[in-house]
C-alpha positions, 0 to 999 in steps of 0.5 A: 500500499502506498504512503499518505504524504502531505505537501506544505505548498500545495494550494487550495487545501486549507479554508479561506475562513478562520471560522472554517478551522473550528467545528460547531462542537468545539468547546472554544466556541463556548468560551467565546460565548461566555465572554460575550454574555458578560456585562462589561460595564459591571466588571468596570471595563466600558466599551467605547463604540466609537474610540479615538486615539491610538489603537488598542486591543478589544477588551473582549478578545483579551478576556477571552484569551485569558479565560480560554488560555487558563482552561488550557493550563496557559497562564503565562503571557508569554505562552498565550502570545505563542499560543495565538501564533501556533494554536488554531483554536486561539487563532479563531478565538482572537480573529487572527490578532496576535497581541505580544506578551507585554500588551497581555501582561499590561491588560491583566495588571490594569484590569485585575479588579475586573477580572475578580468579578468574572466569577461573580457574573459566572454564578449569576448566569448558572442561577438563570440556567438552574445549575445552582441552587444555593440552598447547601454550601460547602467550603473548604481550603487548599494551599497553592504555592505563592510566586515567592522562595520560602527563603526570602521569608524573614523573621525578627531573629533572622533580620538581626543575625543578618544585620550583624553579619552584614555589618561585619562584611561591611567593615571588612569591605571598608578596611580592605577599600582603605588598604587599597587606597594606601597602596594606590592599586588600580582604580577599577579594584577600588570602584568595584569595592565601592560598589559592593559596599553600597550594595551591602548598605542597601541590603541593610536598609531593606532588612531594617524596613522589614524589621520595622514592618515586623515589629509594628505589625501582628506577623511573625514573619514576612516574605521580602518577594511577596509580602502577603503570602504566608508560610504553610505546610503541606504534603510536599513540606513548608512553602510560601502559600496562599490558602485558596477557599472555595465554596461550592453548591450541592446541586452540581458542585459549581463554585459560588465563591473563591478567594485566596487569603493570607492565613496558613489555616482555616480557623475564623474564615467560614463566616466571611466566605459565607458572606461573600457567597450570599453576596454572589448568590443574592440569597441566604443559604439553608445550611453550610458545611465544613470540616473540623478545621473551621470550627470556632464558635466565636467565627460560627456564631456570626452566620445567620441563625436561620443558616444550619451550620454543619461543621464537626468539632475537633473532638468529634473528628478525632473520635471518628478517625479513631486516633484519640479515643475518650478517656474514662475522665475526659471532660465529656464524663463530667455532667454540667449543673446549669442552675448552679453553674457547676460541674459534677465529676463521675464520682460525684464531686462538684467543681465550682466556678473560679473565674473567666479567662478573657483571653481564651474566652473560657470559664474555670472550674475546680474541685475542692482540694480535699475532695480530690486528694481523698478520692480513689480516683486521684492519680488517674483522673488528674496528677495535679498536686491541688485538684481537677480543673476544668474549662468551659467555653464562654459560648459552650452552649453554641458548641454543644447545639453545633455538635448535635446538629453534626450528629444528627441523621440530617447532618451526617447525610450532608457531610458525607458529600463534603469531600465529593463537592470540595475536593474536585475543584481543587483537583481540577485546578491543580492537575488539569489546569496546572495551577499548583502555584501562582504566576502573580504577587500580591493578594489583588493579582493572586485573586484575579488568578483564582477567579479565572481558575474557578470560572474555568472549572465552572465552565467545564462542568457547564459543558459536562452538564448541558452540552456544547451546542445547547450551552452556547445557545443559552449564553447567547440568549443570556448575551442578548438580555445584557445587550438590551438592557445596556441599550435601554440605559443608554437611551436613558443616560447618554447619547454617545456611542458607548455603553453607559456605566454611572461609575466609569462615565466620562461625562 
């Protein structure tokens, strides 16, 4: 049989239109329709129909490049530039335009606040297409590496040691400089030494600024490359990281809120994430669910009382894992007498209230010394030379209510879906989108990346749930609605040929 051999110089083999390169069921058409359906005025990027001045790339085209590029794992401006020149679907998406990497990077930097709002509009679209209910929400966090080395993390101790060594090095350089000056060596050597001394002095000033920041602020350490990232431990060790919080909906696991925070753990984060999710949804969820890492009565009591909170305590989680079985004289074995505000031990002895520990928001209780020392369980119940002590949270009743909700059949039924709904988005971002580490520095830029990553996950799920042709039709319907609304606003407030926005209007 003969071989099939192509010929690059053959004429008439390729289609005449760029649109013919991409089939009707290609996913790129979904991303194109999605960005067209966004309300750019609400994002903060006004579209001027008749623009004067120097040419610039159409904002919709640039945003399409970012969203679709991220779905391919292309987040670098140089990779996006290369894709516009070599990848057929990118050529189709950009209508043959080929912006360079500087233009791409400038657009991302200029519109980072607008890019952060893309996820909110994506959630709004999903609500209109009945893909999100907003009744039950799941929240979880995952560590993403920051664009900063862990070696650039500074503590007060490290700063002081480095300053001491640097001062010693400057003194040696000055002595060497003076010796060379006396010996009348070559001028180039003097110049080189002088530059070294100046560089060391600049380094000293930089370290002093870091040290002053540490002393004035609450942080124990700071990264000189990205001051807003934190040192966090993960499966691969300790790294400079951001803690990405994602809140998903129960119906199809779509993301309704995502944000990178400068905190190495999840404590005290649930209420703020639910508030932001509620803002995106435009409604209050009936119930929210998270793991034991979020348990904090001070934070959980901020959530609306009408919202059921399903979060296990640390002891409930440890009990389920079987790692820390309850001991015979743990606090759970003591009964609380609410009328007298006292605890009763298994042997019938009473522990009376001693005072409030304000820093820990706890109430202290202690038994009588003679009762403890004469007890047959002394040495087993407590090894204290005085008497057994117990602490009770000031919000202990809230804690007990949450424990009951989690242990109930309804709570267990919801909690079993937690991993299924929460872990899926992080796996998609880190493995499929190659986003284990951020490309940008600073929380504002990082959150713009998080918004695009979450949006790409949602679009991928939308394609799976609805299918490409039907999804494109529904996105086009939403685009037409946005267009009609903008035309109506334009007719009311302006006769100029650009979409009016009360915030960004040039009038």
